[in-house]
N, C-alpha and C positions, 0 to 999 in steps of 0.2 A: 327745423330740429329733426324731424322725422327723415327727410331726405338726406341730411348730412350724416344722420345715423347709418342708414342703409349704404352709403357711399363709402363710409369708413368701414364698415363691415366687409364691403367687398375688397378694401385694400388690405385689411388685416389678413383676410383669407389669402391673398397672394403671398404674404409674408409667411404665413403658417405652411403653404405648400413648398416655399424654398427650405423651411426648417424640416419638413418632412424628408424631403430629398436628402438634404444633407445629414439627417439622422440614418441613412442608410449607408453613408460613407463610414469605413472603419476609423479613419484619421479623426474625423469629428467625434465619433462615438468615443474613442480614447481620451480625447481632452475634456469631454463632458465627465468621464469617469475620474473626475479629481485626480488627474495626472498632469499637474500644472508646473513643468519646468519653465524656463524662460522661452523656449521655442513654442510651447503650447500658449503660453501667455500673449505671446505675439500674433499667434495665430488666431486666437479669442478676439483680440483688439481689432484685426483685420475682419473677421466675421460680423462682429456686432456693430464696429463701425460702417460696414457695408450696408447692414440692416438699416442704420440711421440714414444712410444716403439714399436708399431705397425708398424709405418712408418720406424723406423729403421730396423726392421725384414724384412719389405718388400721392402727394399730399393734395388736399381740395382746398383750392383758392376761396377765399372770403372776401369780399368787397363790399363795404357799408351794409354789412348784415346779409349779403345776398351771397347763394352757394353757387360756384362755378362747376360745371361739369366735365372741365378739361382733364384729360386723363394724365398727362405727364407734365410736371411743373419744372421748367428750366429757368425761368425768370419771373420774379413776383414784383408786381406793381408797388410803388412806394406806399399807396395808400390801401394795400391789400395785405393778408395775412394767410397763413397755412394752418389748416386743422390735419394733423398727420399721426402716426404712430411712432414718432422718432424716440420718445422717452422710453417706450416699451423695450425696444432693443438695447438702449444703453443701460437700463435698469437691470435687464436679465443678464448682460454682460457683467456688469458689477457684481451681481449676487453670485454668478458661477465662477468668475475669475478672481474676485477680489480687487483691491484699490486700484492696482496698477491697470487692470483690464477695464474697469470702470472709468478711470481718468483717461486712458487712451481712446475708448470707444466715444466717451463724451466730447473730446476734444475734436475727432473726426466728424462726427455727426453735427456738433454745435457749429464747427467752422463752415461746414459745408451749408448749414442752414442759413448762417450770417451771409454767406456768399450770394445766396438767391434772392436776397433783398427783402423788402417790404417794413412797414412801420414796426413789426414785432421782432425783427430780426435780431437785434441785440440782445433783448430779453430772452427771445427763444434760445439763443446761444449759450448765454450765461446759465439758464435754467437746465439746459441740457448737460452742461458741464457739472454742475452742482448735483444734479441727479446721479451723474455717473460716480463721483466721489462719494457721495452719501451711501449709495447701494454697495460701491466696494467695500467700505468700511463694515457695513452690515454683512456683506457676504464673507468676511473673515471667520464669522461664527455661524454662517448659514449652512444647515444640514440639508442637503439636497434630497437625500433619500428618506427624509422623515415624511409621515403621512400627512402631516398638517402643513408641509412646505407650499404646496400650491396655493392655499389661502393666505399664508403669510406673505407670499410673492405678491398675491393680488392687493392685499392690504398696502404693501411697501410701494407698488406701483401707483395706487390710487393716491397715496400721500404725496408721491413725487409730481404727479400730474395736477394735484391741487395747488402744490408749490409753485408749479410753472403758471398757473392761472394767476396766483398772486403777484408774481414777478411781473407778469404781462401788465397786470393793472397799476402797478407800482412804477414800473419803468417806461412802459411803451408810452409815446405821445403822438397825437393828441389824446388825453385822458378819456374824453367821451368817446372816442372811437375804440380804444382799448376796452373800455368797459362793456360797450355795445357787443364787441367781439367775444369777450369772455362769456357773456350771457348766451351767445349763439352756440358756442363750441364746448363750453365746460362740461355739460352732462354728457353729450356723445362722446367726447374724447376720454372722459373719466370712465364711461361705461365700456367702451370698446378697448381701451388699454387695459383696463381690469379683467375683461374677458380674454383678451389676446394673450395677457400673462398667464391666466389660468390654463389656457390650452397649451401655451408653450412649455409650461412646467409639467404638465401631464405627459407630454412627448418626452421631455427629458427623462422624467421618472420611468417611462415605458422603457427608454434605452437602458438606464440602469437595471431595471428588473429583467430585462432580456439578456444583459451580461450577466447577471447573477444567476438566471437559469442556464445560461450556456455554461458557465463555471461548473455549476451543479451537476449538470449532465455529464461534463468532462470528468468530474472528480468521481462520479458515481461509475463511469466507464472504466477509468484506470483503476478503481478499487475492484472492480468486478474482475477485470483482466488479471489484476494481481492476485485475486482469491484463486481464479482458475489455474494459474500458472506456479501458485506456491507449491503444490506437491511434487512439481518437476524441478524447480530451481533448488528444493531442499536436497536434490539429489548432486547439486553443484553443476559446474559448467562442463556438460560432456555431451557428446553427439545424440544421444537419444533424448535428454532431457531439452536440449536447446531446439531440437527439431520439434517435439511438442509445443514447446512454449512458442515458437515462431509461428506455428499454425494457428495457435489461439489469437496472437495478436494480429495476424493478417485478416483474420475473420472478423475483429472488432474495430479494426481502423479503416480508414481510407486508402491505406498504402497499397501498391501494386505488388511488393515483395518484402519479405523481411529476412534479415540475415543476423546471425549472432556469431560472434568470433570469440576467441581467447586471445592470448598475447601473441600467437604464433600462427594460428591457423583459422580457417572458416569451420565452424562447427555444424552450422545448419543454414540453409537457404531455401525459403519457401516462396512461390508466387512467380511472377514474371522473371525471366532469365535463368530459371533453374535448369535449363537445358545446358548452360555452360558456366554457370556460377555454381560449382560443384562443392559439397561438403568436404571437409579433409584436405583441402588445397592450402597452400601457404598463401598468408596475406598478399595481395597483389597491389592495392591501391595505395597511393602516398596519403590520401584522405584519412584511411583507417589508421595508418601508422601515426599520423600527426596527432589524431584524437587519444591514441594510446600514450603518446609522448606527453602532450599537453594536459591531458586529463579534463578536457571541456569540449562542449557540443560544436560540431562543425556542420557547414551545410554545403551541398554541392548543387548548383542551379543549371547544369548543363552536362553532356555526355562526357565531355572533354575533362571536366572536373571529377566526374566518377572514375575515368580512366580504365573503362572496360574495353579490352582488346578486341573483343567479338564485334564484327561489322554489324550484324543485325540485332544487337542488344537493344531492347525496348526501354531500358531504364534511363531517365532523362534527369533526374533529380534525386537527392537523398539527403536524409537527415541522420547524422551519426553522433551517437553519445556514448559516453564511457560508462562501463559497469564498475564499480569501486567497492573494494572491501577494506575498511579501516583505512580510508584515505589512499590506498594503492589501487591503480586501474589494473584489473584482470581481465577485462574483454570490452566488447563494444556490442551496442545494439543499432542495427541499421535499419531504416525505414526508406524504401524505394519508392519513387513515383515514376509514371509514364508520362506525365504531364507535369512540368514546373509550377503550373498554376494551381496543382492540387496541394502543393506544399504550402498550406496557408498558414497563418498564426495559430490557429485552433489545433492543427495537427502538430505544430512544433510544441506547443504547451501540453498537449498530452503526451508526446514522445518524453518531453523533459519530466513530467510527473512519472511516467512509467519507468524511466531510467533510474530515478531515486528509489521508487519502491523495490525494483529489481535488485538494486545494490543492496538495500536493507535485506532483502530475502536471502541474498547470498551471505551476508554477514551472519544471520541467523542460522543458515545451514552450516557455516563453519562452526559456529558456537555450539550447535546440536552435535556436530562430529566430534569437537573437543570433549563434550560431556559424555559421549558414547565411548571414547577411547578411555576416558578416565574410570568409566564404570566397568569395562573391560579389563582395566588394570586391577581395579578392586576385586572383581571376580577371580582374576588369576591368582592373586593373593590368597583369597579364601580357599581356592582348589587346591593351592600348595600346602594347606594345613592338613593334609591327610596323613594318618599316622606312619612315620617312616620306619618305626621298629618292627613293623609287622614283617618286612623283609628279613631280618635277622632270625625271626621265629621260624619262618617259612624255609630259610635255608638250613637251619638247625634240624628241622624235621626232615628234609630231603636228605640231608647227610647221614641221619640214622638209617633211612630206608636204603641207602645205597648199599649198605652191607647185609640188609635182610630181604629186601625185595626191589631188585634194581629196575624192573619193569614200571612199578609203581613210581618209584623215585623219577624215572623218565617222564611218566605222565604228569607228575606233580611240577617238574622242570618246565613242561610246555604250558601248564595252567598258570605258572608263575610269570612266564613270558607274556601270556595273555594279558594278566592282572596290570602288569607294569606297562604294556603296550597301551592298554586302555587309560592308564594314568597319564601317559605322555599325550595321547590323543585329546584326552578331555582338557588337558591344560592349554591345548591350541584351538579349541572349537567351543563355540558359544552353545551350539546345539548338536545333538547327535541322535541317530534313531534309537527307538526304545530297545531293539534287539541286540544293539551295540552295548547299552548299559546293562542288559540281562547277561551278556557274555561275561562282563565285568563281575556281576554277582556271582555266577557260577564258578568262575575262577577262584574268586575269593572263598566260596563255600567248599570248594574242593580241597583246598589247602587247610582250611580249618578242621575239616572232617578227617583228614588225614592225621592231624595233631591230636585231636580229640574224637577217636573213633566212638561211633553209638551215642554221642553225647547230643548231637543236634540233628534236627530233621527239618529240611527247608522244602516248602511245597510252592509251586508256581501254578498260578492260574492266570494265564495270559490270553486275553481275546485277541485271535489271530490279525483282526483288523487293525490293532493298534501298535503291532511290531515296527512299523515304518514312521510312525508319529515321531515327530522330533521333541526331545526333552533336553533339559540342561544336564550334562555329565555329572557325574558324582551325586545323583539324586537317589537312587535306590541301594547302591553298594554301601554307602555309609550307614544308613539306616539298618541294613542286615548286620553289618559290623558292629554297630551300636547295640543291637539286641543281643548279639553274641558276648559281648565283653561286658556288659552290664545287666542284662535282664535275667542271666543265669549264672551271677557270680557268686551266690553264696554256696560254700562248700558242703553244707549238709543236704542240699537241695539234690535228690536223686532222680528227679523227674528228667524225662528226655525234653530238651528245650526245642519247641515248635516255632518255627518263624514261617509265617504265609505271605507271599507277595502276589498282589492282585493288580491287574490293569485291565480296564474297560472304558467304552465311550459311553457318555451320559449327556444327551443333548448336544451342545457344542463345545463340550469338555473331555478331557482325558483325566480319568480318575485312576491314581495309583495308591493302593493300601498296602501298608506293611504292618504285620500284627504279630505279637508274639504272646505266649502264654507265661510270661516270666513274671518277676517280683513286681512290677508296676512301679508308679512314682508317687511320691508322697503328694497329698493334696496341696500342702503349703508351698511346693515347689512346681505344681503344674501350671499355674498361670505365668511363670517366668520361663519354662522351657520353650527354647525355639526363639523367644524375644531377646534374650541375653544369656551370657554364660553364667553358671552357678557353681556354687561351691558346696559340694555333698560328698558323701562316702562313694556314692556310685559312679560319680564322673562330674565333668564341669559342663555338659551339654553344648559342648562346641560344635560337634557335627550337625546337631539339630539347627542350632543357630546359624551356621554356615550355609545349610541347604535353604533355610527361609530366607536368608539375606540375599541369596543369588536369585531365588524365585522372585522376589520382590524388586530387584534390580532390573531383571529382564521383562517380567510381565506387568509389574505394577499392580493395580487393584484388579486386573483381569484373572489373577491366579488366588490360590487359598491354600493355607497350609494349616491344618487342625491336629493337635494331639489330644487323645482321649485315654485316660489311664485310671486304674484304680489299684491301691495298694494290694499285692498278693493276687491280682486277677489279670495281670499283663498289661501291655500298652498297644495302642492301635493309632497309627499316624495316616491322615488321609491328605493327599496333595492333589488339588484340582487345577488342571492347566488348560489354557483356551487351546483348541484344536487348530485355529487359524490365527496365527500371530503375525503382525506388522513388523518385519525384520528388514532393516536396511541391508545386512549382508556384507560380506567382505568385498564383493564387487564394487559396492556403492564407496565403501571407505577407501578403496584404492583408486577409485576413478572420480573422486570429488572434484578436483580441478583438472583433470586430465582430458585431453581433448580426444 
């Protein structure tokens, strides 16, 4: 029994070496990974049927209870039998491939065993077929990647081997020879087949785990690349963003070159062939045009398929993917290789994942653009709510001065032009330098003081370093106007109205302060001012609401708008804006999908 055990261990070792070599083949790994179409099932039948044949050929001949050491069995004497690992391959085929594979592998291995002869040939053939069918039926619900699977497979293999021993005793004749044979081979075959099943299932699970790790690494790489490229794809498909994206993809893939196009021209090409694959050229290859038309991935496996006219071009293969926004193909992503062998399945799957992620990023960029345009429209509408009747008051004042002080009237006309020029510029721009806003304030103050001489005093305390800092237009002028119109509106109040405007830097913020010594705001209205329009004798608070609304739309939580006031003691409004604000800018809006 010991000799037989050692010999069978050698035989199962040979089969496991074959299994290990097969596990390195991608086609075998693919069918093991539960991808079982008819083609894969037929391949599994062939593989595990061949295992059965090899087991028969490498079996150990038993005659009269004696063990033969012959290495290769091509013919078994009538009074002899074989101890082998045939059932191992058939059972594993059924567990992995289901009933069809179990039946097919059982037929091949069983028929071959019957062809070799021996007094147990028929019994072994029947038991092999039965083992394949039963294992296949069990395999329909068999979870290969479960942690308990190897031991369950061992148990099934042992049961099938025990069943074979029972069939041999019941069906093989003479009965005494069959019983003697079973006593000799039962324990070694059960142990070795169980051990072989365990090792085989561990190899299969190792294949699956390796595939899972590969997918996880690919997913991680794709997500990392997507994260690195997101800031650039938010800018849309343009030459600058695509050049940065191509450089990132080239660094993290095995491609020799990366190219990105829109529907009309190459936006970026980085890597091999960059000396003649120049950005901003029109699309030259039919392959790219086909991808744009068909909206699906296409591959080129030769230089002729790439269709590069340059004689010394090193690019020999390519994967071209569509970049889509809302189902419409807006461009392509191309991965080039200098060796067609580098364009394997792993690179193709990574490229497909990147294509989908990049398409999603472009859709998000378009949605972000639409949101920004909507906010721009809202802000323009708010800016348009500046009081237009001020124009008529200013014209009336200038009209009177034309008869009494023509030079003063001329100066006021110039200030009026500055005032309305600032209005027009502010309606077209999101941000302007602080000194432009101060010009707006000074023009307004000049017109008001001409109408009400010696009634208002405006003080400016501006830190020089703040004059070029960008702020939203109509930020200070409406506050000064609000103070003039409402803070000093009581007829009996003979005080000179004082309004102070200050601007300075504090940490990473620009601080704008407008303060007056007017009548102040009732405590009951103070919490509402700036957050909504109010109904009061002094006004509606529309100016404060507009300013706060625009600041929130542009800066979000990075800005702050505060109103401090006490009845009879004046009002102080403090605005804090970030010095460094991430603006897309007009250039981005115009070039989102422009090459």
